[in-house]
C-alpha positions in Angstrom: 118.0 212.9 -23.8 114.6 211.2 -23.3 111.6 213.5 -22.5 111.3 214.0 -18.8 108.4 212.0 -17.1 106.8 213.8 -14.3 105.6 211.8 -11.3 103.5 213.3 -8.4 104.4 211.9 -5.0 102.1 212.6 -2.1 103.5 214.6 0.8 104.4 212.6 4.1 106.9 212.5 6.9 109.2 210.3 4.9 108.6 212.0 1.6 112.4 212.2 0.7 112.8 208.3 0.8 109.8 208.0 -1.7 111.2 210.7 -4.0 114.6 209.2 -4.0 113.2 205.6 -4.9 111.1 207.0 -7.6 114.2 208.8 -9.1 116.5 205.9 -8.5 116.3 203.8 -11.6 115.9 206.3 -14.3 117.4 209.7 -15.2 114.4 211.0 -17.1 112.1 211.4 -14.2 111.1 214.5 -12.3 109.0 214.5 -9.1 106.6 216.9 -7.9 105.5 216.8 -4.1 101.7 216.9 -3.8 100.0 217.7 -0.7 97.3 219.7 1.0 99.7 221.7 3.1 101.3 222.8 0.0 98.0 223.9 -1.5 99.0 222.6 -4.8 96.3 220.3 -6.1 96.5 221.8 -9.6 100.1 220.6 -10.0 98.6 217.2 -10.7 97.8 218.4 -14.2 101.5 218.3 -15.1 101.9 214.7 -13.7 102.1 211.5 -15.8 101.9 209.2 -12.9 101.1 209.4 -9.1 102.6 207.5 -6.2 100.4 207.4 -3.0 102.8 207.3 -0.1 102.5 205.8 3.3 101.7 207.5 6.7 98.5 208.0 8.8 95.6 205.8 9.4 92.6 206.6 7.2 89.8 208.0 9.4 87.3 205.2 9.7 84.3 207.6 9.1 85.3 207.5 5.3 84.4 203.8 5.3 81.3 204.2 7.4 82.7 202.6 10.6 83.4 205.6 12.8 83.4 203.3 15.8 86.8 202.0 14.6 88.5 205.3 15.6 89.2 203.9 19.0 91.7 201.5 17.3 93.5 204.2 15.4 96.7 205.9 16.6 95.1 209.2 17.9 98.0 211.4 16.8 98.2 209.6 13.5 95.0 210.5 11.7 94.7 213.3 9.0 91.4 213.9 7.5 92.5 216.6 5.3 95.2 214.3 3.8 92.5 211.6 3.4 90.3 214.0 1.5 93.2 215.3 -0.7 94.2 211.8 -1.8 90.6 210.9 -2.6 90.4 214.0 -4.8 93.7 212.7 -6.5 92.2 209.3 -7.1 89.0 210.9 -8.5 91.4 212.8 -11.0 93.6 209.9 -11.8 90.5 207.6 -12.6 88.9 210.3 -14.8 92.2 211.0 -16.7 93.7 207.4 -16.8 96.7 208.4 -15.0 98.9 205.5 -13.8 98.8 205.0 -10.0 101.1 203.1 -7.5 99.8 203.0 -3.9 102.3 202.0 -1.0 101.2 200.9 2.4 98.7 203.8 3.5 98.4 204.4 -0.3 96.8 200.8 -0.7 94.4 201.6 2.3 93.2 205.0 1.1 92.8 203.5 -2.3 90.8 200.6 -1.2 88.5 203.0 0.7 88.2 205.3 -2.4 86.9 202.3 -4.3 84.3 201.4 -1.6 86.3 198.9 0.5 86.8 198.9 4.2 89.9 198.5 6.6 90.9 196.4 9.6 91.7 199.2 12.0 94.2 197.1 14.1 95.6 193.8 12.8 96.7 192.2 16.1 93.4 193.0 17.7 91.6 191.2 14.7 93.6 188.1 15.4 96.4 188.2 12.9 100.2 188.3 13.2 101.7 191.6 14.3 102.7 193.5 11.1 104.2 196.6 12.6 107.8 197.5 12.9 110.1 195.7 15.3 110.8 196.9 18.8 114.1 198.4 17.6 112.0 200.5 15.0 113.4 198.4 12.1 111.0 196.9 9.5 109.5 193.6 10.1 110.1 191.1 7.1 107.7 188.3 6.2 106.9 186.0 3.3 104.0 186.9 0.8 102.2 184.6 -1.6 101.3 186.0 -5.1 98.3 184.8 -6.8 99.9 183.1 -10.0 96.9 184.3 -12.4 97.3 187.9 -11.3 98.6 190.8 -13.2 101.2 191.4 -10.3 102.5 187.7 -10.9 103.3 188.8 -14.5 105.2 191.8 -13.1 107.3 190.0 -10.5 107.6 186.6 -12.2 107.3 184.7 -9.1 104.6 183.3 -6.7 106.2 184.1 -3.4 108.9 186.4 -2.0 110.1 188.4 1.2 108.8 191.8 1.8 109.2 194.4 4.6 106.3 195.3 6.9 105.5 198.4 8.9 101.7 198.9 9.5 99.0 198.0 12.0 96.0 198.5 9.6 95.2 196.6 6.4 92.4 196.2 3.9 89.2 194.3 4.9 86.5 194.2 2.4 87.9 194.7 -1.1 86.7 197.9 -3.0 84.7 197.7 -6.1 86.6 196.8 -9.3 89.7 195.6 -7.2 90.9 192.1 -6.5 93.6 190.8 -3.9 96.6 189.7 -5.8 99.0 189.0 -2.8 98.6 187.7 0.6 100.7 187.3 3.9 100.7 183.7 5.3 98.1 184.9 8.0 95.7 186.0 5.2 96.3 189.9 5.5 96.1 191.6 2.1 99.5 192.5 0.6 98.6 193.7 -2.8 95.6 194.8 -4.8 95.0 195.4 -8.5 92.1 195.9 -10.9 90.0 192.8 -11.4 90.1 193.7 -15.2 93.3 195.7 -15.9 93.5 195.4 -19.7 92.5 198.5 -21.4 92.5 200.5 -18.2 95.3 202.7 -16.6 97.9 201.1 -14.5 96.8 200.7 -10.9 98.7 198.7 -8.3 98.5 198.9 -4.4 101.1 197.3 -2.3 101.3 197.0 1.5 105.0 196.7 1.8 107.5 199.4 1.3 109.5 198.9 -2.1 111.1 202.3 -1.5 113.1 200.8 1.5 113.4 197.1 0.8 116.9 195.9 1.9 117.3 194.3 -1.6 116.5 197.0 -4.1 117.0 194.6 -6.9 114.2 192.4 -5.6 111.3 191.9 -8.1 109.0 193.4 -5.4 110.9 196.5 -5.8 112.6 197.0 -9.0 110.1 195.2 -11.2 107.2 197.2 -9.9 109.1 200.4 -10.4 109.8 199.4 -13.9 106.3 198.3 -14.7 104.9 201.7 -13.3 107.3 203.8 -15.5 106.8 201.5 -18.5 103.0 202.2 -18.2 103.7 205.9 -18.0 105.8 205.8 -21.0 103.3 203.8 -23.0 100.5 206.2 -22.1 102.6 209.1 -23.2 103.5 207.4 -26.5 99.9 206.5 -27.3 98.9 210.3 -26.5 101.5 211.6 -29.0 100.2 209.5 -31.8 
């Protein structure tokens, strides 16, 4: 049996869905749930990779626009979670740990790197990207930058993804670049400007863990690339 890979998945209301997706394509993965409510930050030292999950709006004070709080969902802001996940990113950057950020994970990641957020997409004059009235995920096309690292991962320049968010990134954080957009110009993915020689870092706005087509390159290929990066890092460390 192959050595177990340990992936930390941040705590959220839909944690089980993320955990099951992380485990879905491979038998040699173990998941550790990380969260401030669990008071278990030190467990990160066991982790070979981190998935930042979806959830609450990032408090706008963290990107120096506290006046945007009026556009946030009042019962859906958790500053302790924000701080916990900034601490995770400080650790992963310092220790070259592969990171995959999903939905809120992209937003908290962008803020960590000094970027800002659009607090409510429809108010800012874009299409509605939140869930449908029947609570199901919205679906729309995205365009992938053909020269991006993401493009090499998914091997296509466009595709259909799900959507369930009312905030998005605005100004891009330092060292990051947008690698996919929706047709109305909302950022759908971000990566390092210069990924070579640095740890895996990919932020996506869609939800690969619950895409209808789990064989989609926007789901399976991303999972495979993330796990491959972890295995490569472990192999290099053992040399």
